[in-house]
Biopython code that builds the backbone (N, CA, C, O; Angstrom):
import numpy as np
from Bio.PDB.StructureBuilder import StructureBuilder

atoms = [
    (1, "MET", "N", (200.602, 228.598, 142.060)),
    (1, "MET", "CA", (200.080, 229.376, 143.160)),
    (1, "MET", "C", (201.123, 230.387, 143.657)),
    (1, "MET", "O", (200.791, 231.540, 143.935)),
    (2, "ARG", "N", (202.384, 229.948, 143.767)),
    (2, "ARG", "CA", (203.437, 230.866, 144.209)),
    (2, "ARG", "C", (203.585, 232.037, 143.250)),
    (2, "ARG", "O", (203.789, 233.177, 143.667)),
    (3, "GLN", "N", (203.481, 231.742, 141.969)),
    (3, "GLN", "CA", (203.622, 232.784, 140.964)),
    (3, "GLN", "C", (202.498, 233.809, 141.098)),
    (3, "GLN", "O", (202.743, 235.011, 140.996)),
    (4, "THR", "N", (201.282, 233.348, 141.324)),
    (4, "THR", "CA", (200.144, 234.240, 141.492)),
    (4, "THR", "C", (200.329, 235.108, 142.732)),
    (4, "THR", "O", (200.086, 236.314, 142.694)),
    (5, "LEU", "N", (200.755, 234.497, 143.817)),
    (5, "LEU", "CA", (200.979, 235.236, 145.061)),
    (5, "LEU", "C", (202.090, 236.264, 144.868)),
    (5, "LEU", "O", (201.976, 237.399, 145.331)),
    (6, "HIS", "N", (203.155, 235.872, 144.192)),
    (6, "HIS", "CA", (204.266, 236.776, 143.936)),
    (6, "HIS", "C", (203.799, 237.981, 143.100)),
    (6, "HIS", "O", (204.156, 239.122, 143.396)),
    (7, "LYS", "N", (203.011, 237.720, 142.072)),
    (7, "LYS", "CA", (202.502, 238.803, 141.225)),
    (7, "LYS", "C", (201.574, 239.724, 142.019)),
    (7, "LYS", "O", (201.619, 240.942, 141.849)),
    (8, "ARG", "N", (200.748, 239.158, 142.871)),
    (8, "ARG", "CA", (199.841, 239.978, 143.679)),
    (8, "ARG", "C", (200.622, 240.856, 144.660)),
    (8, "ARG", "O", (200.277, 242.015, 144.887)),
    (9, "LEU", "N", (201.676, 240.282, 145.233)),
    (9, "LEU", "CA", (202.506, 241.065, 146.153)),
    (9, "LEU", "C", (203.226, 242.192, 145.417)),
    (9, "LEU", "O", (203.310, 243.309, 145.927)),
    (10, "GLU", "N", (203.733, 241.914, 144.251)),
    (10, "GLU", "CA", (204.382, 242.947, 143.442)),
    (10, "GLU", "C", (203.404, 244.079, 143.129)),
    (10, "GLU", "O", (203.746, 245.255, 143.245)),
    (11, "LYS", "N", (202.198, 243.716, 142.734)),
    (11, "LYS", "CA", (201.169, 244.710, 142.408)),
    (11, "LYS", "C", (200.836, 245.529, 143.652)),
    (11, "LYS", "O", (200.701, 246.750, 143.563)),
    (12, "LEU", "N", (200.705, 244.899, 144.778)),
    (12, "LEU", "CA", (200.397, 245.590, 146.025)),
    (12, "LEU", "C", (201.513, 246.562, 146.404)),
    (12, "LEU", "O", (201.245, 247.693, 146.810)),
    (13, "GLU", "N", (202.751, 246.122, 146.270)),
    (13, "GLU", "CA", (203.892, 246.992, 146.565)),
    (13, "GLU", "C", (203.908, 248.204, 145.636)),
    (13, "GLU", "O", (204.182, 249.320, 146.080)),
    (14, "GLN", "N", (203.621, 247.999, 144.375)),
    (14, "GLN", "CA", (203.578, 249.114, 143.424)),
    (14, "GLN", "C", (202.464, 250.094, 143.775)),
    (14, "GLN", "O", (202.648, 251.309, 143.697)),
    (15, "ASP", "N", (201.309, 249.560, 144.162)),
    (15, "ASP", "CA", (200.191, 250.424, 144.551)),
    (15, "ASP", "C", (200.532, 251.254, 145.783)),
    (15, "ASP", "O", (200.231, 252.446, 145.837)),
    (16, "VAL", "N", (201.155, 250.628, 146.762)),
    (16, "VAL", "CA", (201.532, 251.334, 147.988)),
    (16, "VAL", "C", (202.559, 252.424, 147.678)),
    (16, "VAL", "O", (202.442, 253.545, 148.174)),
    (17, "GLN", "N", (203.546, 252.106, 146.874)),
    (17, "GLN", "CA", (204.558, 253.098, 146.504)),
    (17, "GLN", "C", (203.938, 254.264, 145.738)),
    (17, "GLN", "O", (204.309, 255.417, 145.957)),
    (18, "ALA", "N", (203.013, 253.974, 144.858)),
    (18, "ALA", "CA", (202.359, 255.035, 144.084)),
    (18, "ALA", "C", (201.544, 255.941, 145.001)),
    (18, "ALA", "O", (201.550, 257.161, 144.833)),
    (19, "ARG", "N", (200.848, 255.359, 145.961)),
    (19, "ARG", "CA", (200.066, 256.168, 146.900)),
    (19, "ARG", "C", (200.970, 257.026, 147.772)),
    (19, "ARG", "O", (200.678, 258.197, 148.016)),
    (20, "GLN", "N", (202.063, 256.444, 148.239)),
    (20, "GLN", "CA", (202.985, 257.201, 149.078)),
    (20, "GLN", "C", (203.600, 258.352, 148.296)),
    (20, "GLN", "O", (203.752, 259.451, 148.828)),
    (21, "ALA", "N", (203.947, 258.115, 147.062)),
    (21, "ALA", "CA", (204.558, 259.158, 146.244)),
    (21, "ALA", "C", (203.573, 260.289, 145.978)),
    (21, "ALA", "O", (203.958, 261.458, 145.995)),
    (22, "SER", "N", (202.326, 259.961, 145.736)),
    (22, "SER", "CA", (201.341, 261.001, 145.449)),
    (22, "SER", "C", (200.893, 261.727, 146.715)),
    (22, "SER", "O", (200.397, 262.851, 146.631)),
    (23, "ALA", "N", (201.056, 261.116, 147.872)),
    (23, "ALA", "CA", (200.625, 261.732, 149.127)),
    (23, "ALA", "C", (201.659, 262.691, 149.693)),
    (23, "ALA", "O", (201.324, 263.532, 150.527)),
    (24, "LYS", "N", (202.905, 262.583, 149.261)),
    (24, "LYS", "CA", (203.965, 263.427, 149.802)),
    (24, "LYS", "C", (203.923, 264.811, 149.175)),
    (24, "LYS", "O", (204.084, 264.954, 147.963)),
    (25, "PRO", "N", (203.705, 265.838, 150.008)),
    (25, "PRO", "CA", (203.790, 267.184, 149.442)),
    (25, "PRO", "C", (205.247, 267.552, 149.209)),
    (25, "PRO", "O", (206.144, 267.011, 149.855)),
    (26, "GLU", "N", (205.473, 268.457, 148.302)),
    (26, "GLU", "CA", (206.825, 268.924, 148.061)),
    (26, "GLU", "C", (207.311, 269.677, 149.292)),
    (26, "GLU", "O", (206.572, 270.481, 149.860)),
    (27, "SER", "N", (208.544, 269.421, 149.706)),
    (27, "SER", "CA", (209.061, 270.098, 150.890)),
    (27, "SER", "C", (209.128, 271.597, 150.675)),
    (27, "SER", "O", (208.994, 272.361, 151.630)),
    (28, "SER", "N", (209.330, 272.031, 149.450)),
    (28, "SER", "CA", (209.397, 273.464, 149.186)),
    (28, "SER", "C", (208.042, 274.131, 149.401)),
    (28, "SER", "O", (207.989, 275.330, 149.673)),
    (29, "ASP", "N", (206.938, 273.375, 149.283)),
    (29, "ASP", "CA", (205.614, 273.929, 149.543)),
    (29, "ASP", "C", (205.518, 274.418, 150.982)),
    (29, "ASP", "O", (205.015, 275.513, 151.237)),
    (30, "HIS", "N", (205.998, 273.613, 151.918)),
    (30, "HIS", "CA", (205.956, 273.988, 153.330)),
    (30, "HIS", "C", (206.819, 275.221, 153.595)),
    (30, "HIS", "O", (206.431, 276.117, 154.345)),
    (31, "ILE", "N", (207.961, 275.249, 152.984)),
    (31, "ILE", "CA", (208.873, 276.377, 153.162)),
    (31, "ILE", "C", (208.229, 277.660, 152.656)),
    (31, "ILE", "O", (208.322, 278.703, 153.305)),
    (32, "GLU", "N", (207.582, 277.588, 151.510)),
    (32, "GLU", "CA", (206.938, 278.782, 150.956)),
    (32, "GLU", "C", (205.755, 279.230, 151.799)),
    (32, "GLU", "O", (205.493, 280.428, 151.911)),
    (33, "VAL", "N", (205.042, 278.290, 152.388)),
    (33, "VAL", "CA", (203.939, 278.647, 153.290)),
    (33, "VAL", "C", (204.486, 279.413, 154.488)),
    (33, "VAL", "O", (203.932, 280.443, 154.874)),
    (34, "ILE", "N", (205.568, 278.915, 155.077)),
    (34, "ILE", "CA", (206.179, 279.590, 156.225)),
    (34, "ILE", "C", (206.680, 280.968, 155.825)),
    (34, "ILE", "O", (206.437, 281.944, 156.535)),
    (35, "ARG", "N", (207.372, 281.058, 154.703)),
    (35, "ARG", "CA", (207.869, 282.361, 154.241)),
    (35, "ARG", "C", (206.721, 283.334, 153.989)),
    (35, "ARG", "O", (206.823, 284.515, 154.320)),
    (36, "GLY", "N", (205.648, 282.850, 153.412)),
    (36, "GLY", "CA", (204.480, 283.698, 153.158)),
    (36, "GLY", "C", (203.863, 284.221, 154.437)),
    (36, "GLY", "O", (203.475, 285.387, 154.513)),
    (37, "ARG", "N", (203.771, 283.365, 155.442)),
    (37, "ARG", "CA", (203.216, 283.810, 156.728)),
    (37, "ARG", "C", (204.133, 284.813, 157.402)),
    (37, "ARG", "O", (203.671, 285.779, 158.008)),
    (38, "LEU", "N", (205.432, 284.581, 157.295)),
    (38, "LEU", "CA", (206.384, 285.532, 157.867)),
    (38, "LEU", "C", (206.254, 286.888, 157.175)),
    (38, "LEU", "O", (206.275, 287.927, 157.834)),
    (39, "ARG", "N", (206.120, 286.878, 155.847)),
    (39, "ARG", "CA", (205.959, 288.133, 155.104)),
    (39, "ARG", "C", (204.684, 288.855, 155.533)),
    (39, "ARG", "O", (204.661, 290.081, 155.638)),
    (40, "ALA", "N", (203.624, 288.085, 155.780)),
    (40, "ALA", "CA", (202.363, 288.684, 156.231)),
    (40, "ALA", "C", (202.537, 289.372, 157.585)),
    (40, "ALA", "O", (201.842, 290.343, 157.885)),
    (41, "TRP", "N", (203.465, 288.866, 158.400)),
    (41, "TRP", "CA", (203.779, 289.490, 159.695)),
    (41, "TRP", "C", (204.771, 290.633, 159.532)),
    (41, "TRP", "O", (205.117, 291.306, 160.503)),
    (42, "GLY", "N", (205.225, 290.848, 158.305)),
    (42, "GLY", "CA", (206.186, 291.914, 158.054)),
    (42, "GLY", "C", (207.625, 291.518, 158.329)),
    (42, "GLY", "O", (208.473, 292.378, 158.568)),
    (43, "VAL", "N", (207.904, 290.220, 158.297)),
    (43, "VAL", "CA", (209.259, 289.720, 158.575)),
    (43, "VAL", "C", (209.826, 289.101, 157.309)),
    (43, "VAL", "O", (209.227, 288.195, 156.730)),
    (44, "GLU", "N", (210.973, 289.587, 156.884)),
    (44, "GLU", "CA", (211.653, 289.047, 155.707)),
    (44, "GLU", "C", (212.905, 288.287, 156.136)),
    (44, "GLU", "O", (213.622, 288.712, 157.041)),
    (45, "GLN", "N", (213.155, 287.174, 155.484)),
    (45, "GLN", "CA", (214.362, 286.393, 155.759)),
    (45, "GLN", "C", (215.572, 287.137, 155.206)),
    (45, "GLN", "O", (215.577, 287.555, 154.048)),
    (46, "GLN", "N", (216.583, 287.297, 156.030)),
    (46, "GLN", "CA", (217.820, 287.959, 155.625)),
    (46, "GLN", "C", (218.692, 286.970, 154.854)),
    (46, "GLN", "O", (218.582, 285.765, 155.076)),
    (47, "PRO", "N", (219.547, 287.441, 153.962)),
    (47, "PRO", "CA", (220.370, 286.536, 153.145)),
    (47, "PRO", "C", (221.237, 285.576, 153.969)),
    (47, "PRO", "O", (221.428, 284.428, 153.568)),
    (48, "GLU", "N", (221.755, 286.021, 155.094)),
    (48, "GLU", "CA", (222.638, 285.176, 155.901)),
    (48, "GLU", "C", (221.883, 284.396, 156.975)),
    (48, "GLU", "O", (222.501, 283.728, 157.804)),
    (49, "GLU", "N", (220.555, 284.475, 156.966)),
    (49, "GLU", "CA", (219.742, 283.920, 158.043)),
    (49, "GLU", "C", (219.007, 282.662, 157.578)),
    (49, "GLU", "O", (218.464, 282.619, 156.474)),
    (50, "SER", "N", (218.999, 281.655, 158.425)),
    (50, "SER", "CA", (218.228, 280.453, 158.109)),
    (50, "SER", "C", (216.746, 280.745, 158.319)),
    (50, "SER", "O", (216.383, 281.692, 159.017)),
    (51, "LEU", "N", (215.908, 279.934, 157.718)),
    (51, "LEU", "CA", (214.471, 280.110, 157.883)),
    (51, "LEU", "C", (214.078, 279.918, 159.346)),
    (51, "LEU", "O", (213.200, 280.616, 159.852)),
    (52, "ALA", "N", (214.722, 278.986, 160.013)),
    (52, "ALA", "CA", (214.428, 278.748, 161.431)),
    (52, "ALA", "C", (214.760, 279.981, 162.270)),
    (52, "ALA", "O", (213.998, 280.352, 163.163)),
    (53, "MET", "N", (215.884, 280.607, 161.984)),
    (53, "MET", "CA", (216.261, 281.791, 162.754)),
    (53, "MET", "C", (215.350, 282.976, 162.420)),
    (53, "MET", "O", (215.098, 283.818, 163.282)),
    (54, "THR", "N", (214.862, 283.051, 161.199)),
    (54, "THR", "CA", (213.895, 284.088, 160.846)),
    (54, "THR", "C", (212.616, 283.882, 161.647)),
    (54, "THR", "O", (212.038, 284.836, 162.167)),
    (55, "LEU", "N", (212.183, 282.639, 161.740)),
    (55, "LEU", "CA", (211.000, 282.308, 162.524)),
    (55, "LEU", "C", (211.211, 282.668, 163.990)),
    (55, "LEU", "O", (210.315, 283.218, 164.630)),
    (56, "CYS", "N", (212.390, 282.359, 164.521)),
    (56, "CYS", "CA", (212.710, 282.714, 165.914)),
    (56, "CYS", "C", (212.628, 284.222, 166.109)),
    (56, "CYS", "O", (212.048, 284.701, 167.083)),
    (57, "ARG", "N", (213.203, 284.947, 165.195)),
    (57, "ARG", "CA", (213.193, 286.409, 165.291)),
    (57, "ARG", "C", (211.758, 286.925, 165.280)),
    (57, "ARG", "O", (211.412, 287.819, 166.052)),
    (58, "ALA", "N", (210.924, 286.363, 164.405)),
    (58, "ALA", "CA", (209.524, 286.786, 164.320)),
    (58, "ALA", "C", (208.763, 286.469, 165.604)),
    (58, "ALA", "O", (207.875, 287.218, 166.013)),
    (59, "MET", "N", (209.118, 285.357, 166.231)),
    (59, "MET", "CA", (208.440, 284.944, 167.458)),
    (59, "MET", "C", (209.047, 285.574, 168.700)),
    (59, "MET", "O", (208.455, 285.529, 169.779)),
    (60, "GLY", "N", (210.226, 286.159, 168.550)),
    (60, "GLY", "CA", (210.892, 286.767, 169.692)),
    (60, "GLY", "C", (211.471, 285.746, 170.653)),
    (60, "GLY", "O", (211.506, 285.968, 171.863)),
    (61, "ILE", "N", (211.928, 284.615, 170.102)),
    (61, "ILE", "CA", (212.518, 283.567, 170.940)),
    (61, "ILE", "C", (213.883, 283.174, 170.387)),
    (61, "ILE", "O", (214.251, 283.566, 169.279)),
    (62, "SER", "N", (214.620, 282.407, 171.159)),
    (62, "SER", "CA", (215.940, 281.932, 170.731)),
    (62, "SER", "C", (215.795, 280.640, 169.926)),
    (62, "SER", "O", (214.729, 280.024, 169.891)),
    (63, "GLY", "N", (216.886, 280.253, 169.288)),
    (63, "GLY", "CA", (216.903, 278.995, 168.544)),
    (63, "GLY", "C", (216.682, 277.793, 169.449)),
    (63, "GLY", "O", (215.984, 276.850, 169.075)),
    (64, "SER", "N", (217.273, 277.825, 170.636)),
    (64, "SER", "CA", (217.097, 276.704, 171.571)),
    (64, "SER", "C", (215.660, 276.621, 172.077)),
    (64, "SER", "O", (215.150, 275.528, 172.323)),
    (65, "GLU", "N", (215.009, 277.766, 172.233)),
    (65, "GLU", "CA", (213.602, 277.768, 172.647)),
    (65, "GLU", "C", (212.716, 277.198, 171.552)),
    (65, "GLU", "O", (211.776, 276.457, 171.840)),
    (66, "LEU", "N", (213.003, 277.535, 170.296)),
    (66, "LEU", "CA", (212.246, 276.964, 169.180)),
    (66, "LEU", "C", (212.419, 275.450, 169.158)),
    (66, "LEU", "O", (211.448, 274.713, 168.982)),
    (67, "ARG", "N", (213.638, 274.993, 169.334)),
    (67, "ARG", "CA", (213.898, 273.553, 169.351)),
    (67, "ARG", "C", (213.113, 272.875, 170.477)),
    (67, "ARG", "O", (212.507, 271.822, 170.276)),
    (68, "ARG", "N", (213.134, 273.487, 171.657)),
    (68, "ARG", "CA", (212.422, 272.917, 172.800)),
    (68, "ARG", "C", (210.924, 272.820, 172.500)),
    (68, "ARG", "O", (210.287, 271.808, 172.794)),
    (69, "ARG", "N", (210.377, 273.877, 171.916)),
    (69, "ARG", "CA", (208.952, 273.882, 171.598)),
    (69, "ARG", "C", (208.588, 272.830, 170.535)),
    (69, "ARG", "O", (207.563, 272.157, 170.642)),
    (70, "LEU", "N", (209.437, 272.701, 169.518)),
    (70, "LEU", "CA", (209.195, 271.697, 168.474)),
    (70, "LEU", "C", (209.288, 270.285, 169.039)),
    (70, "LEU", "O", (208.470, 269.425, 168.710)),
    (71, "GLU", "N", (210.282, 270.046, 169.888)),
    (71, "GLU", "CA", (210.415, 268.717, 170.512)),
    (71, "GLU", "C", (209.226, 268.414, 171.405)),
    (71, "GLU", "O", (208.722, 267.292, 171.401)),
    (72, "ALA", "N", (208.767, 269.402, 172.176)),
    (72, "ALA", "CA", (207.616, 269.200, 173.043)),
    (72, "ALA", "C", (206.367, 268.875, 172.218)),
    (72, "ALA", "O", (205.568, 268.014, 172.585)),
    (73, "ARG", "N", (206.221, 269.576, 171.112)),
    (73, "ARG", "CA", (205.068, 269.356, 170.225)),
    (73, "ARG", "C", (205.122, 267.967, 169.597)),
    (73, "ARG", "O", (204.104, 267.282, 169.499)),
    (74, "ALA", "N", (206.321, 267.556, 169.171)),
    (74, "ALA", "CA", (206.487, 266.254, 168.535)),
    (74, "ALA", "C", (206.216, 265.116, 169.529)),
    (74, "ALA", "O", (205.643, 264.089, 169.164)),
    (75, "CYS", "N", (206.628, 265.307, 170.768)),
    (75, "CYS", "CA", (206.445, 264.262, 171.785)),
    (75, "CYS", "C", (205.001, 264.191, 172.270)),
    (75, "CYS", "O", (204.574, 263.156, 172.781)),
    (76, "ALA", "N", (204.247, 265.271, 172.117)),
    (76, "ALA", "CA", (202.870, 265.316, 172.592)),
    (76, "ALA", "C", (201.928, 264.514, 171.700)),
    (76, "ALA", "O", (200.839, 264.133, 172.130)),
    (77, "GLN", "N", (202.337, 264.260, 170.477)),
    (77, "GLN", "CA", (201.426, 263.583, 169.542)),
    (77, "GLN", "C", (201.546, 262.121, 169.623)),
    (77, "GLN", "O", (200.851, 261.403, 168.904)),
]
sb = StructureBuilder()
sb.init_structure("model")
sb.init_model(0)
sb.init_chain("A")
sb.init_seg("    ")
for serial, (resi, resn, name, xyz) in enumerate(atoms, 1):
    if name == "N":
        sb.init_residue(resn, " ", resi, " ")
    sb.init_atom(name, np.array(xyz, "f"), 0.0, 1.0, " ", f" {name:<3s}", serial, name[0])
structure = sb.get_structure()
């Protein structure tokens, strides 16, 4: 009985890991979506500029304001 339970748990763990792996989008996908939207607004990321600072520039806000807004959004959910 222990062996059967152990095998079932192993199978369940493998299934969960496989689902989690397939559900995770590539992080670069999100970055490209943001860059594409910025380009649509006519904003290009400068070589010395982080993506976050490019977003701030496009929005007309500071880095600390972006952080505040992201934290507020994260806490609201």
